[in-house]
C-alpha positions in Angstrom: 1.6 47.4 -3.4 0.0 44.9 -5.7 2.8 42.3 -5.1 2.2 42.8 -1.3 -1.5 42.3 -1.7 -1.0 39.1 -3.8 1.2 37.6 -1.2 -1.2 38.3 1.5 -3.9 36.9 -0.5 -1.9 33.7 -0.9 -1.1 33.5 2.5 -4.4 33.8 3.7 -5.5 31.0 1.1 -2.9 28.7 2.8 -4.1 29.5 6.3 -7.5 28.9 5.1 -6.8 25.5 3.8 -4.8 24.4 6.8 -7.9 25.4 8.8 -10.2 23.3 6.8 -7.6 20.1 7.1 -7.0 20.3 10.8 -10.0 22.2 12.4 -12.3 18.8 12.8 -9.3 16.4 13.8 -8.4 19.1 16.5 -11.7 19.2 17.9 -12.1 15.4 17.8 -8.7 15.2 19.8 -9.8 17.7 22.4 -13.3 15.7 22.8 -11.3 12.4 22.9 -8.9 14.0 25.6 -11.6 15.2 28.0 -14.0 12.0 27.4 -11.1 9.5 28.0 -9.2 11.4 30.9 -10.9 9.3 33.7 -11.7 6.2 31.6 -10.4 3.0 33.5 -11.3 0.5 30.7 -8.0 -1.4 29.2 -9.7 -1.5 25.8 -10.2 2.3 25.5 -7.2 3.8 27.4 -7.0 7.6 27.9 -5.5 9.8 25.1 -3.0 11.0 27.6 -1.5 7.4 28.0 -1.6 6.8 24.1 0.4 10.1 23.7 2.8 9.1 26.5 3.4 5.8 24.6 4.0 7.5 21.4 7.9 8.3 21.9 8.8 5.0 23.2 6.8 3.1 20.8 7.6 4.6 17.6 10.8 6.7 18.0 13.0 5.2 20.1 16.3 3.7 18.4 16.8 6.3 15.8 17.3 4.7 12.2 16.3 1.3 13.8 13.0 2.9 15.3 9.7 1.5 14.4 8.6 4.5 12.6 11.7 4.1 10.4 11.5 0.3 9.8 7.7 -0.4 9.6 6.6 3.1 8.5 8.9 3.0 5.6 8.2 -0.4 4.8 4.5 0.2 4.5 4.9 3.4 2.7 7.2 1.6 -0.1 4.5 -1.3 -0.4 1.7 1.3 -0.8 3.7 3.6 -3.1 4.9 0.9 -5.5 1.5 -1.0 -5.8 -0.4 2.3 -6.0 2.0 3.8 -8.8 1.9 0.4 -10.7 -1.7 0.3 -10.6 -2.3 4.0 -11.8 0.1 3.4 -14.8 -1.7 0.2 -15.9 -5.2 1.5 -15.1 -4.8 4.7 -17.0 -3.1 2.9 -20.0 -5.6 0.1 -20.3 -8.6 2.5 -19.5 -7.5 5.0 -22.5 -7.4 1.8 -24.9 -10.6 0.5 -23.7 -12.5 3.6 -23.4 -11.6 4.7 -27.0 -13.0 1.7 -28.6 -16.8 1.1 -28.3 -16.6 -2.5 -29.2 -13.8 -3.4 -26.8 -15.3 -1.4 -24.2 -18.9 -3.4 -24.7 -16.9 -6.7 -24.6 -14.8 -5.9 -21.5 -17.6 -4.1 -19.5 -19.1 -7.3 -17.8 -16.0 -8.8 -16.8 -14.7 -5.5 -15.4 -17.7 -5.2 -13.4 -17.4 -8.8 -12.1 -13.9 -8.1 -10.9 -14.8 -4.8 -9.2 -17.6 -6.6 -7.2 -14.9 -8.9 -5.7 -13.9 -7.5 -2.3 -10.3 -6.7 -2.0 -9.5 -8.4 1.1 -10.2 -11.9 -0.4 -7.2 -11.4 -2.7 -4.7 -11.6 0.3 -5.0 -15.3 1.1 -5.2 -16.2 -2.8 -2.2 -14.1 -3.7 -0.2 -15.3 -0.8 -0.7 -18.8 -2.0 0.8 -18.2 -5.3 3.5 -15.6 -4.0 4.3 -16.4 -0.5 4.3 -13.6 2.3 6.9 -11.3 0.8 6.9 -7.8 -0.3 6.0 -8.8 -3.8 2.8 -10.4 -2.5 1.6 -7.1 -0.6 2.6 -4.9 -3.6 0.5 -7.3 -5.8 -2.6 -7.0 -3.4 -2.4 -3.2 -3.2 -2.0 -3.2 -7.2 -4.9 -5.3 -7.9 -7.0 -3.6 -5.3 -6.3 -0.1 -6.6 -6.5 -1.1 -10.2 -10.3 -1.5 -10.6 -11.4 2.1 -9.3 -8.7 3.8 -11.5 -9.4 1.9 -14.6 -13.2 2.1 -14.4 -13.0 5.7 -13.8 -10.6 6.1 -16.6 -12.8 4.4 -19.1 -15.7 6.6 -18.2 -13.8 9.6 -18.5 -12.3 8.7 -21.8 -15.7 7.6 -23.0 -16.8 11.1 -22.2 -14.3 13.2 -24.0 -16.0 15.2 -26.7 -15.4 13.4 -30.1 -15.0 16.8 -31.8 -11.6 17.3 -30.0 -10.5 13.8 -30.9 -11.6 14.5 -34.5 -9.8 17.9 -34.5 -6.7 16.3 -33.4 -6.8 13.8 -36.1 -7.2 16.6 -38.6 -4.1 18.2 -37.4 -2.5 14.7 -38.1 -1.6 13.9 -34.5 -0.8 10.3 -34.0 -2.7 8.0 -32.3 -0.4 8.3 -29.2 -0.3 12.2 -29.5 -4.1 12.4 -29.4 -4.4 10.0 -26.2 -1.6 11.9 -24.6 -2.5 15.5 -25.5 -6.4 15.3 -25.9 -7.8 12.2 -24.6 -5.8 12.0 -21.1 -6.2 15.6 -20.3 -9.9 15.7 -20.9 -10.6 12.6 -18.9 -8.2 13.7 -16.0 -11.0 14.9 -13.7 -12.4 11.6 -13.8 -9.1 9.9 -13.5 -8.2 11.9 -10.4 -11.7 10.6 -8.9 -10.4 6.9 -9.6 -7.1 7.9 -8.1 -8.6 9.2 -4.8 -10.7 6.0 -4.4 -7.9 3.8 -5.3 -5.9 5.4 -2.6 -8.0 4.7 0.2 -8.6 1.0 -1.1 -4.6 0.7 -1.2 -4.1 2.0 2.3 -6.7 -0.5 3.6 -5.3 -3.5 1.6 -1.8 -2.6 2.8 -2.8 -2.9 6.2 -4.7 -6.0 5.9 -1.9 -7.9 3.9 0.7 -6.9 6.6 -1.7 -8.1 9.4 -2.2 -11.4 7.5 1.3 -12.2 6.7 4.2 -10.1 7.4 7.3 -9.7 9.5 7.4 -5.8 9.6 5.0 -2.5 8.5 2.4 -0.8 10.4 -0.3 -3.4 10.0 2.1 -6.0 11.4 2.9 -3.6 14.4 -0.7 -3.2 15.3 -1.8 -6.7 15.2 1.4 -7.6 17.3 0.6 -5.0 19.8 -3.0 -6.3 20.1 -1.8 -9.9 20.6 0.4 -8.8 23.3 -2.3 -6.9 25.1 -0.2 -3.6 24.5 -3.3 -1.4 23.9 -1.9 2.1 24.2 0.6 1.1 21.8 -2.1 -0.4 19.4 -4.0 2.8 19.4 -0.9 4.7 18.7 -0.3 2.6 15.5 -3.9 3.4 14.5 -3.2 7.2 14.8 -0.1 6.7 12.8 -2.1 5.0 10.0 -4.6 7.9 10.2 -1.8 10.3 9.8 -0.4 8.5 6.8 -3.7 8.5 5.1 -4.1 12.2 5.7 -0.7 12.9 4.3 -1.1 10.7 1.2 -4.5 12.4 0.6 -2.9 15.8 1.1 -0.2 15.0 -1.4 -2.8 13.5 -3.9 -4.8 16.8 -3.8 -1.8 18.8 -4.1 -0.9 16.9 -7.4 -4.5 17.2 -8.7 -4.7 21.0 -8.1 -1.7 21.6 -10.0 -2.8 19.2 -12.6 -6.3 20.4 -13.1 -5.8 24.1 -12.3 -7.3 24.5 -15.9 -10.4 22.5 -15.2 -11.0 24.5 -11.8 -10.5 27.8 -13.7 -13.0 26.7 -16.2 -15.6 25.7 -13.7 -15.0 29.2 -11.8 -15.5 31.1 -14.9 -18.7 29.1 -15.7 -19.8 29.7 -12.3 -19.4 33.4 -12.5 -20.9 33.9 -15.7 
């Protein structure tokens, strides 16, 4: 009986989460459907015509379809740049955050680089790296780096020094202290940076593909716009939105599993 109740509770939680995720988008799509039904403007085609263009635009051709060729190209660039940025930023952030003098020395420079808009990097990096995949990955990497790095530094700085001293008293190595004490303690702030970095990465992925590319979602959207294929252009924007939603949900899933202890601690503190 207890097992059945537990399963039912878990199912209800999943349904509740799905409702949170999809209710507002569904409502917006319904409004869009009815408001655009009799629209004659070529710039804002009806949702019906956009959805009708979807299969032909993205799924025709099987493994050579646009969703496979352009979609996987964009996902590959985004994933590579984002993961590299996360690894570099977390490692650097831990090193800088643990040392007060290094942090004071680096902070003005880091704030300067953070203030530089990400899209400005595209023409600069393309001068040195050309228009291949390496350029687009570098743009995503450098754009994602700063929010993750600065949040990691802040998270490491706020870790209780008593925990670090306790780890040292148990003769943890420096690497062991960082891996077992500092990173877990800073992980809520690190995930805040990862969320910010993901949104920046998607934006820069699209801009870099619009600027100089031969494939990718950004490339497809700008080609549709130049050819005045506006329903197809809007389908590309919807695909980008779905990609962003899927990436956000994956990150939330990882965050929920990684920070289960933190959420439990907050819940117990709230109930006490």
